[in-house]
C-alpha positions as a Python dict, from the first residue, in 0.01 Angstrom:
ca = {
    (1, 'M'): (0, 0, 0),
    (2, 'E'): (-229, 235, 189),
    (3, 'T'): (-106, 452, 472),
    (4, 'L'): (-222, 420, 831),
    (5, 'D'): (-428, 738, 792),
    (6, 'Q'): (-601, 600, 482),
    (7, 'F'): (-674, 270, 655),
    (8, 'S'): (-809, 451, 961),
    (9, 'A'): (-1032, 676, 748),
    (10, 'R'): (-1166, 374, 557),
    (11, 'Q'): (-1255, 209, 889),
    (12, 'G'): (-1433, 526, 1001),
    (13, 'Y'): (-1199, 601, 1291),
    (14, 'K'): (-1094, 961, 1333),
    (15, 'T'): (-917, 925, 1669),
    (16, 'G'): (-834, 648, 1911),
    (17, 'Q'): (-1036, 819, 2183),
    (18, 'Y'): (-1311, 556, 2189),
    (19, 'A'): (-1118, 266, 2037),
    (20, 'S'): (-1156, 50, 2348),
    (21, 'K'): (-1535, 52, 2311),
    (22, 'R'): (-1575, 31, 1934),
    (23, 'F'): (-1533, -343, 1877),
    (24, 'I'): (-1785, -446, 2140),
    (25, 'L'): (-2036, -186, 2022),
    (26, 'R'): (-2008, -280, 1653),
    (27, 'D'): (-2022, -660, 1676),
    (28, 'P'): (-2371, -764, 1797),
    (29, 'E'): (-2271, -1126, 1859),
    (30, 'A'): (-1968, -1029, 2071),
    (31, 'R'): (-2179, -771, 2252),
    (32, 'E'): (-2443, -1030, 2342),
    (33, 'I'): (-2180, -1275, 2470),
    (34, 'F'): (-2004, -1002, 2666),
    (35, 'L'): (-2323, -877, 2832),
    (36, 'K'): (-2421, -1230, 2935),
    (37, 'V'): (-2079, -1299, 3089),
    (38, 'A'): (-2058, -953, 3248),
    (39, 'K'): (-2396, -994, 3416),
    (40, 'E'): (-2303, -1342, 3542),
    (41, 'A'): (-1965, -1219, 3671),
    (42, 'E'): (-2134, -929, 3847),
    (43, 'E'): (-2391, -1157, 4013),
    (44, 'K'): (-2128, -1407, 4128),
    (45, 'Y'): (-1865, -1146, 4226),
    (46, 'I'): (-1611, -1283, 3976),
    (47, 'S'): (-1322, -1048, 3902),
    (48, 'D'): (-1297, -863, 3573),
    (49, 'T'): (-959, -1021, 3507),
    (50, 'V'): (-1091, -1377, 3538),
    (51, 'A'): (-1400, -1297, 3330),
    (52, 'A'): (-1186, -1128, 3061),
    (53, 'Q'): (-951, -1427, 3043),
    (54, 'Y'): (-1255, -1657, 3018),
    (55, 'L'): (-1391, -1458, 2724),
    (56, 'Q'): (-1056, -1450, 2547),
    (57, 'K'): (-987, -1821, 2586),
    (58, 'N'): (-1336, -1957, 2519),
    (59, 'F'): (-1495, -1736, 2251),
    (60, 'I'): (-1358, -1689, 1901),
    (61, 'Q'): (-1502, -1336, 1891),
    (62, 'F'): (-1255, -1229, 2162),
    (63, 'K'): (-945, -1435, 2075),
    (64, 'H'): (-785, -1149, 1880),
    (65, 'L'): (-802, -917, 2183),
    (66, 'N'): (-571, -897, 2480),
    (67, 'Y'): (-751, -975, 2803),
    (68, 'N'): (-655, -630, 2935),
    (69, 'T'): (-855, -477, 2649),
    (70, 'I'): (-1151, -691, 2746),
    (71, 'R'): (-1110, -582, 3108),
    (72, 'R'): (-1166, -223, 2994),
    (73, 'Y'): (-1504, -333, 2853),
    (74, 'F'): (-1606, -432, 3207),
    (75, 'R'): (-1520, -83, 3329),
    (76, 'D'): (-1726, 63, 3044),
    (77, 'Y'): (-2009, -176, 3131),
    (78, 'R'): (-2014, -64, 3495),
    (79, 'S'): (-2003, 305, 3400),
    (80, 'G'): (-2304, 257, 3169),
    (81, 'D'): (-2125, 302, 2836),
    (82, 'I'): (-2214, -53, 2730),
    (83, 'V'): (-2577, -128, 2800),
    (84, 'N'): (-2818, -398, 2694),
    (85, 'E'): (-3046, -236, 2437),
}
């Protein structure tokens, strides 16, 4: 059985500093879905909490995440860390 350090190194993670952004940046399908929902939520003034719960409950790409983790993606989106490329 591999250690946590070995598993982390195999995944390419050195620290947890940017862990909240990594999933959404690495999965293009999840990123596309997130950006679509984030833009719609922003236009309609829907709260991050409601939008995060919507993503978690309705998209298989987000089911493994806690909605609070998804809420952090909205903060990153507003600060410009997650942009539509």
